[in-house]
N, C-alpha and C positions, 0 to 999 in steps of 0.2 A: 610231406605231401603237397602238391601244388595248390595254390589258392583256388577255391572252387569257381571263381570268375574266370580264371585262366583255363581251367578244365573245360568250362562251357565254351569258351571262345575257340578252343582247338577243334571243336566239333563242326563238321561241315553239315549243315542240315537246311533243308527247304522250309520256308514258312508254312507251306501247306501240310507239313508234318505235325503242326500243332493242332490240337482239338480243344475248343473252348468248353468248359464244363463248370457246373455249380460246385462250390466247395463249402464246408462248414466253417463256422467261426474258429473252432479249434485249429483246423488245418491252416487257416490264414495266419493266426497268431504264431503258429510254429514256424512258418516260412519267414514271417516278419522278424521274429526274434533271431533266427539264423542270420538273415541279412544285416540286422543291426550290429550283431556281434562281429560280423566280418568286416564291416566298414570301419576304418580307422579315422582319427582326427586328421591325420596327415594323408591327404588325398593324392592319389597317384593317377596319372593319365595314361592309358595304355593306347597303343596303336592297334586298332581293331580292324580285323579283316572284314570282308563283305557281310558275312553272316554273324551278327552279334546277338547272342542269346541273353547274356546277363542283363543288358540294358532293358530288354523286353521284360524280364522277370520283375525288375525294380519298378517299372511304370505301371505294370498291369495287375497289381495286387488290389482288387476292389471287390465288387459282388461276385466276380467270376475270375478265374485264373486259367493258366494253361496246363494241359495234361502233357507232361514230357514222356517221350517214348524211349528214354535211356535210363532204366532204373539203376544201373551200375553206378551212375553219378548221383542220382537223386539220393541214394542211401547214405551218402557222405554228409548230407545236411543234418546237423545236430538236432536232437530233440530237446524240448524244454526241460530244464533241470529243476524247476520249481513247480511241482505238481499242484501245489495249493493255488497258484494263480490260473492254472488251466480251469479250475472249477469256479473262480471268481468270474472269468469272462463267460463261462458256460451258463452260470446263474443269471447274469445280466443280459446276455445276448449280444454283448459287445466285446471286442478284444481288449484285454487289460492294457495293451500297449497304447491303444487309442483313447482309453478312458482316463484322461488326465484332467485334473481340476486344480484351481488355485484355492487353497484354504485361506480363510479370512485372517488367520494368525500369521500371514506372510510365509507360510510353509507350502511350497508347490510339491504336491505329491500325487501319486496315482491312488485311486480309491478301489475299495473292495474289501469285504469282509476278511478274506485270507491274505490280503496283500502283505501284511507284516509277519505273518506266521512262520515263513521260512527262516527269518532272521532270528526268531527265538526258539526254533525247533531243535530237537536232538537228532543227529543223524544216527539211524538205526542200521539200515543196509544189511539186514539178515535175509538170506535166501534159502528157500527149501524147494526141492524139485521132486515131484511125485507123479506118476501116471502121465508123463510127457509134458507136464505143466510146471513152469518155474514161477514161483510166487516170491516176491521181495517186498518186505516192509521197508519203506525208505525213510520216512521222517515221522516224529511224534512230538506233540505238544500237549502239556497238561496244565490247566489253570487252577487245580485244586478241586474242581467239580467236574470238568468235562475234558476227556481225552479226545484228541483229534489225531488220526493217523493217515498217512498216504501210502499207497502200495502200487506195485507194478506187477503185471501178470504177462508172461509170454506163453502163448498157446497156439498150436495150429488148429484147434478145435474152436468154433465160434462160440463165444461166451455171452454176448449181448451185454446187458446190465447186470453182471455176474452176481448172483445171490449168495451171500457168505454168512456164516454164523458169527455171532457177536463175541468179542473178547470177554474174558472174566477178569475182574479187577478187584484184588483183595481189598476188603473193607468198604466196597461199594455195592449197596443193595438197592433193589427196586429202581435200577436205572432204565433209561431208554436210549435207543440208538437209531441212527440212520446212516445210509451208505450209498454211494453211487459209483459205477464203473463205466468208462467210456473207451472206445477204440481210437487209438491215435495213429496206428500204422498196421500194416499187414502183421498179424500174429502178436500185436502188442497192445496191451491195455493199461490204463492208469485208473486209480480209484482214490476216493477219500471216505473216511469213515469216522462218525463221532459217537461217543457214548457218554452220557451225562447222568450224574448221581442225583436222584430225587431226594436223598436224605439231606437234612439241614446241617450238614457238617462239611468241612473241607479236609482234604488229605494233603500231607506234605509230599508224599511219594505215591505214585500209581504203580504197583507190582501187577504186571499184565501177563496173563496166559491166553494165547489165542491159538486154539486148536481147530483147525479147519479140516473136516473130512469129506466135505461135499461142495462142489461149485455148481450151482444151478444156474442154467441159462433160461430166463423167464420167457424168452421169445419162443423157444420150441419146446419147453418143458423138460429138457434133458438134464440129467445130473451126472457130474463126473466125480467119481470117487477117488480118494487119495488121501495122503497124510501130509499136511502142511502145518507144522507145530512150531510156535514161537513163544519165547519167554524172555521178557526184558522189563526194565523199570524206567519210569520217567519222573524226574523231580518237578515239583510245581514251580511255575514261574512266579515271581513276586506279584502280589496283588494288594489293593487297598479296597476295603468294603466299608460303605457307610449305610446305616439303617435309616429308613424313611417310614413316616406315617401319613403321607399324603395320599389323597384319593379324590375321585370325581364320580358324580352319580346322576343318572338321568333315565327316565323311562323304565324303571325297574332294574337297571343294570348299574352296578357299582364296581369300579376298578380301584384296587389299592396297590400303590407301589410300596413293596416291602423293603427292598435294599437294592443297591447298585454296587457291583464289584468291577473295579478297574484293573486291567493288566497293562503291560507295555504295548500289546498288539491289538487289544479289544476291550470292550466293556460288556457286562451282562446286566440285564434288568430282571429282577425277580418281582413278579406281581401276582395278584389274585383277582379273579373275576367272581362276583356275587350276583346271583340272578333271583329276582323275586318269585314267589309261588304263582303269581298271576301270569307273568311272562311264561313261565314254564307250562302252564295250562293252555297257552295260546300257540306257542311256537315249538317246533321239534328241536331246534338247535340255536345256540347263541355263540358267535364267534367274536372275539376281541383281537384286534391288530393295533400295534403301537407305532405310531409315526413319531420320530424323534429328531429334533433340531437342538442347536445350541444357541447361545446368545451371540455368536459370531456370524450366525446365518448358514452354518454348515448343516446339511442333512445327512443322516446316517442309514445305511442299509443294514439289514440283519437277517438273522435266521432263527426260528424257533427251535429250542431244544427239548421240548416236551413239557409234561407236567403231570400232576396227580390231583385227585379230588374225590369227594364223596359221590358225586354223580358227573354227568356230562355237561352240567351247567356250572357248578361251583367248583373251580379248579385253581390250583396254584401252579404258575407257569413260569418259564424263564426263556429270555431271547437274548442272544449274543450279537452285538453290533460291531461295526469296524473300529479301528483306533480313534480314541478321543483326542480331539484337538487340544494341544498343550495349554493354549491360553484361555480355553473355555471356562466360564465360571458358573454357567447354568445350563440345564437341559430342560427343554420345553417338550413335554410328552403329551401327544394328542391321541387318545383311545378312539378308534374306529369300531363301531358296533354293527354287527350284521344279524338280523333275525331271519331264520330261513326255515323252510318246510322240507320234509323228507320226500324225495321222489325217485323214480327208477334210475336217475342219473347220479344222484349223490348218496343213495342209501341202498344197501342190499341186505335183506334178511329173508331166508327161505325155510319153509317148513314142508315136510313130507306129508301128503295127504294119505287117507286110508287106501286109496287105489294105487299108491306108490308114485303119484305125480308130484313134481316140485312146484310149489306155489309162492310167489312173492308176497311178503307181508309188509304193508306200509301202515304205520300207525296213524290214526286219525286225530288232527288237531285243527282247529278253525283257521289258523294263520296259513296263508297261501303265498307262494312265490318267496320273496324276500324283502326286507325293510332295513334301510341303512341310515345311520346317523353318527354323529360325533359327540363326545362328551367334552366338557370345558377342559382347557389345557391344565396340565399338572406341572407345576414349576419346581424343580429340584435344584437347590443351591448346592454346588459341588464343593466339598471339603478339600482344602489343599494342605 
């Protein structure tokens, strides 16, 4: 097959045939990755005729790009083979190709929670087709507590952020999960799913049964029935866990850091929030967010993996962060606290009245709006 630049240069086209349009960050990163893959270190100069298309494409990847009117050639641009990184740039709002920083331990690396996941994942590549929809489980990673899976769906029916049933994992009880699906091309979707174990134990192997009988489109509330059934196992990646008894307390809220688990691609902080009876009587909800830096000056982005508790105030939680810098010796954890009230925007509870009407119920507590503050830093000396 000819190089894609040569194919473009063979096309006689008027500049007026281009239409400028807004594109998503995912679309931009797809084109950028394709271009970077095509450009070799040994640069060649081509004698280009009057109408050069390729040069325009390279220059004009910015907030907007051009809509090409020749799909037969556009379909030859390869898609991203690392689905994890699609959701890294989708979470941050920036292309992972552009999101490059220099670690203070002299390691230049791209950042993002899922950036290292592909390297340590197992290729599954199992495909099932039912009711005109082809579903592929691409890759999987297991850290002993949390399974992360990527998948691809090919469908002529619109799926939106497709709703899927969660996998069953042998020996994992009381878990929670989350997932996201996004459209990357006509009839093609990619997704990522995590399911985390609430139980205080690690597994060496995750034996997974993922039986999907319905795909829900939340946009139009339609359901597509079918049989997409998968069975596979994932070995846990190596990890080191250190126990902690460090805590910080202020204004009736205490945060305890219980343990930290470090894997080659990420680290997870397990923590507990305790709320006093006085605060519970004033405020409808209390949220704790952890900001984490290391002694080298690196800041870490992360994603909550859920938790469990005796009520909505006193909860054991865990949050996974991107790869830990190799030369870091300390973690500086800053708990950010938010007191909030319930209102029609953040709370929904409905009761049916005697006459059959639905009525919104909002609990009454004197705290109104929200109040924010931070606790003193918690310093964790990392075991080596």
